[in-house]
C-alpha positions as CSV (number, residue, x, y, z in Angstrom):
1,T,-24.7,30.9,174.0
2,M,-23.9,32.1,170.4
3,E,-24.2,28.5,169.2
4,D,-27.7,28.2,170.7
5,L,-28.7,31.5,169.1
6,S,-27.3,30.5,165.8
7,K,-29.2,27.2,165.9
8,R,-32.5,29.0,166.9
9,L,-32.0,31.5,164.0
10,E,-31.6,28.7,161.5
11,E,-34.8,27.1,162.8
12,V,-36.7,30.3,162.5
13,M,-35.4,30.9,159.0
14,E,-36.3,27.3,157.9
15,R,-39.8,27.7,159.3
16,L,-40.1,31.1,157.6
17,M,-39.1,29.5,154.3
18,R,-41.4,26.5,154.7
19,D,-44.4,28.4,156.0
20,E,-44.2,31.7,154.2
21,I,-41.8,31.9,151.3
22,R,-42.3,28.5,149.6
23,P,-46.1,28.8,149.4
24,R,-45.8,32.2,147.8
25,Q,-43.1,30.8,145.5
26,K,-45.4,28.0,144.5
27,Q,-48.3,30.4,143.8
28,A,-46.0,32.5,141.7
29,Y,-45.0,29.5,139.6
30,L,-48.5,28.2,139.3
31,C,-49.6,31.7,138.2
32,S,-46.9,31.8,135.6
33,A,-47.9,28.4,134.3
34,R,-51.5,29.7,133.9
35,C,-50.0,32.7,132.0
36,C,-48.4,30.2,129.5
37,D,-51.9,28.7,129.0
38,T,-53.8,31.9,128.5
39,A,-51.4,34.6,127.0
40,R,-52.1,35.4,123.4
41,S,-48.8,37.1,122.7
42,T,-45.3,37.1,123.9
43,Q,-45.8,40.6,125.4
44,E,-48.9,39.5,127.2
45,L,-47.0,36.5,128.5
46,E,-44.2,38.7,129.8
47,R,-46.6,41.1,131.5
48,C,-48.6,38.2,133.1
49,T,-45.5,36.4,134.5
50,A,-44.1,39.7,135.8
51,R,-47.4,40.3,137.7
52,C,-47.1,36.8,139.1
53,A,-43.6,37.4,140.4
54,T,-44.5,40.7,142.1
55,E,-45.8,39.3,145.4
56,M,-42.9,36.9,145.7
57,E,-40.4,39.7,145.1
58,R,-42.2,41.8,147.7
59,A,-42.0,39.0,150.3
60,N,-38.3,38.5,149.6
61,H,-37.6,42.2,150.1
62,V,-39.5,42.1,153.4
63,M,-37.7,39.0,154.6
64,V,-34.3,40.5,153.7
65,A,-35.1,43.7,155.5
66,H,-36.1,41.9,158.6
67,V,-32.9,39.7,158.6
68,E,-30.7,42.8,158.0
69,R,-32.4,44.6,161.0
70,F,-31.9,41.5,163.1
71,Q,-28.2,41.3,162.1
72,R,-27.6,44.9,162.9
73,R,-29.2,44.5,166.4
74,M,-27.1,41.4,167.0
75,E,-23.9,43.4,166.0
76,R,-24.9,46.2,168.3
77,C,-25.5,43.7,171.1
78,S,-22.2,42.0,170.5
79,A,-20.4,45.3,170.5
80,R,-22.0,46.4,173.8
81,F,-21.2,43.0,175.3
82,H,-17.6,43.3,174.1
83,D,-17.3,46.9,175.5
84,S,-18.7,45.9,178.9
85,A,-16.4,42.9,179.1
86,T,-13.3,45.0,178.4
87,T,-14.1,47.8,180.8
């Protein structure tokens, strides 16, 4: 059912956040904290923290792209189901 599918999707998203996104986010924050300890100028600090955020941003883009593809597939599936139910 759609309720089961929705529940399963929530579980997958939570696992993805816990196992993939949060660890990368933590590493980005720790990297930025190290920048605060080592940067000798404001510009160096900005460059360093930007480098730290790059992998996290990349991971977010990948995750969003996957979710969008999944949503499009679900919409197509739902439309086909609706079409077959009405014919």
